[in-house]
N, C-alpha and C positions, 0 to 999 in steps of 0.2 A: 358425882365423882369429884374427888379432891386429889391433888398431886403435890409431892415434895421431891425435889431433885437437888443434888449437890455433888461437888467434887470433894472427896475426902482424902485424908492422909493418915496413915497409921497402920497397925497390924490388922490385916483382913479378918482373921478369925476372931480377934478381940472385938472389933467393931460389930461383927455379926452376932457375937455372944451378948454384947451390951444391948443391942437392939432387941434380941429375943427376950432378954431378961426383963426389960421394961414393958414390953408388950404382954408377956405372960403374967405380969402383976395384976392385970385385969382379971377378976374372978371368972368371967365368962369367956375369956379368950382361949382359943384352941389353935394349934398348928394343924392346918388341914392337909398340907403336903409340902414337900421340899424337893429340890433338885440341886445337885452340885456337879460341875464339870470343869475340866481343864483342857484347853486347846493350846498346845505348844506352851508359851509362857503367860497365857491369860487364864485367869480363874473367874468363875461365875457361880454365884449362889442365888437361888430363887426360893422365896418362901411365900406361902399363902396362909394368912391367918383369918379367923373369924371371931367376932364377939357380938354380944347382944347390945343393942342400942336402946336404952330406956326412952330416949327422946322420940325415936321413930317406932318403938315397939316391935323391932325386927332385928335380924342378924345382918351384919354387914361384913365385908371382907376388906383385907389389905394385902396387896401383893408387894413384896420387897425384892428388888434386884440389886445385888452388889457385883460389880464387874471390875476386876483388877488386871492391869497390864503394867508391869514394871512397878513404879512407885505411885501410879495414878489409880485411884479408885473412884468409879462413877457409881452414885447411889440414886435409886429411883424407888419411890413408894407411891402406890396408887390405891385409893380406897373406892369402894363401890357398894351399892345396895342400900343406902340409907334413906331412900325416899319411898313413900307409899303411893305415889301418884301412878296413874295408869299410862298416860301418854307423854309426860315430861316430868322433869325433876322439880319437886316443890321445895325441897330444902337439902342442904348438905351438912347440917349441923352435926349429926352423928358421925359422918365421915371425917369432918374437920377435927372433931374431938378425938377420933382414933389416931389421926396423924399427930395431934398434940402430944400424945404419949411418947413419941420418938423424937420430937423436935430438939430437946436438950442434948440427946446423944448425938444427933446429926451435927448440931452446932459445936459440940466439943471436938469433933474430928474434921470440921469444915476447913477447907484450904482458903 
């Protein structure tokens, strides 16, 4: 498992679109499912992506959550599934590489 979290500023929909754009540039990436909801003045978007990891020889997932209340946007991305070990994680190289795809977008909007 690998994780990237940050506080962001900007247009909620634009940030989400930029993240999706860079993730889907990976030829094996798929959007597995999504959820959007609004509670009073707070908005939340959840996305689950998968892609093939050549290093691990398997598919791994990345879950992204964007939560906005007022001008504050909290971002969290967590990857999983990059190890072939039975009882414990042997490596997270594929998971870190999946996160690397979005680091530039996150840094562009980071507060």
